[in-house]
Phi, psi and omega in degrees: 000128182291142178273127184278128179274130180301145182298322180298323179289321177301316180298319179296316181294319178297316179297320180294318179297316178298321180295318179296315179299320179298317178297320179297314181297316179298317179299316179297315181296317178297318179298315178297320179296316179296320178296319178298315178299322180294318179298315178298314179300315181296319179298315179295318181296317178299320181295323182280318189266346182299142177291155177292132179226109176217125185232117172273117181265326184208144174244137187231134179291146178223156181298325183251020182151236177197168175217158180235152175232156179170226180213160180197154166259007169060030181298324183250015182289144174260357185238347181224150177290144179291153185242019175064235184277353183268132176261118184258151174301140187224140172228122184238133187248129181244145178271185184293343178264016178066024179261134178293121181259316183219151180219115181261135177242127173272114195262348183288157175073207185243243179286150177190177184200140167268127181258342179199161177201158174228156175271129179239177180300120178063030177168204184221152176233118185243146177232155179176225182197162178199165175267107190284326185233169176298320178297320178296320177297314180296326182268356183056042178253156189232151167246143176289155188217136172227128187228130175257122179250149166276182186293342180260006178091004176283134181284122177277311172206159178212149179221139170249158184213129179221123176256300172247187189301319181246102180238127185222139169262137186238337184209142176232143184223126176285135180215175180298126177080013178149220188219139172262132179234136175237159180178217184211153171219114189228153168287151170297161186300331182267357182265160176217153179176168183254002185294136179288132179198227181090235180287130184247142166222130184224158171237132175247148171276183187290348178253010177087013176275133181282124183266319176200163178208147177220157178218160181202148171101188184288134182280006172259323188223356181297141183199142164258130184254339183205159179209144173230161177258135173243178189304320186244021179162213185225143176245123180244147176232153179174227181222140173280318178210196187290352181219011183235114175286157188217135167232132185219150179244139175233149175277183186295340180261009178086009179280133182291130182252307178199167179214156170225137182243147183232119183284159176060031173270148182301169188302330180277353179071209175273134190254341179202152178224140173228136174272126180231109183057240182257025180225163169252139172250128180231156177231165178170224176213157183241124185274115181255333179204140181249358179295125192305315184278357181214036186281146179218120167240131177258147175291137191239132166236131184227147171258132178235154172278180188285356172252012173088009179278141182289130175259310185197152174214158175228152181245156178218128179146173184244161174300148179059035173222157178244107185245146175206147172274132178263332183200158174203160174226160174239126184216124182052044177064024176240137177264126175246123184235144176228153180188212186213148176230123181256134181218160184288131173274100185296325184292319183275334186291142176241178184301321184262350183226132177249125178255147181237146169253151176243122177248147179283142178233147181218141176210158182228128183230155167274179185287352173264009178068028171276131182289127180253329183198157177205157178205143173233136178244108184247109180257010182061033178201210173266122173216108195228130171272133182243332186196163179205158173221168171251128178209131179054043179059029176230151169274129170253114184245129179243162180178203180206163183206154167240020179280155173276110183209191188275009174285149179299132179071004180276090187252012181087002180231311181281146173271126178233148177268162180211161172227117178259151172241144181220125181291135177278128182261000000 
């Protein structure tokens, strides 16, 4: 026979249970609130305490001035909110008086960078890459990115593209019926697979629809870094693998026509190509030694014929340094090249750790590759030239530094971008 529980006792037990549940709910809510406050606090603190990070990757001529692309956390921006530890793709527009007029920030995802852009009707088209998700940020993997902006920075359309873990767009070219984009799609160093990728070339229509794509080279390191249009197709340059430079031709429909490979080229391969009369001029680096404590890569400029055969090349750089040209222009039959040279910092280096400094390098050649002028800028830190244009009979050279110098915010800790001008003589 069941024992009957008094009603008063039942009420007490029910009341006690409700009280316990209430305490549990309050505890959960307080915990969630505190976690939320911590996330906000951490975000604000990161935004306030993060070091300045701004990198100009490329400068592009414009009818009314020029613009630059790269990345920034906008710590010192006057037009965009800072993003703390995250570096976002950036496009900055300057007028003819060298004054910053507009600054566009691509805010989705985590870290990212614009590597190239072109001016289009009523706006800009930028390409690069970014970490789309938290997992991508944790794994340091990238998706390629193409974004169409109007003149005020409003996004008209955008597309991301991922073939393998690390996919990047590096150059965009306007062509009939759309745009040619080149870049790379590679496995991470710890990944393996048989999927074809490496150096990428794609065509998009004017609304961002992909029309065709092709790839070539090693799926770990293959890359196309630049592309130009010729009468019957496109010529792309880059790397087949970590030590083989590559020049390849495609027809207007993306069909592969021919390739030429160059051994002992630095890891980045060939970085830019310009057609000059009946020749191609290309830049990159030449690998002379890979031994870590005595490695030497020289900056390379080469002349090729129109089928990609080597005619002549010249090197620039010193022993025990890694030098490469990042960009060049040809003006009045003179080649102007800029880049970077990395060398061991003997004072900071220890037996178990080797530190490197990066100095900016500049050189001037005639079309027969005879050296006419040269300059090195050594700030005993990172000081790097990345790109240049010719405007108003001046060289505009851009890059970035973390050296302590007379640039605004250059305190020896923060990375700041710069634009130098040099009169053409």
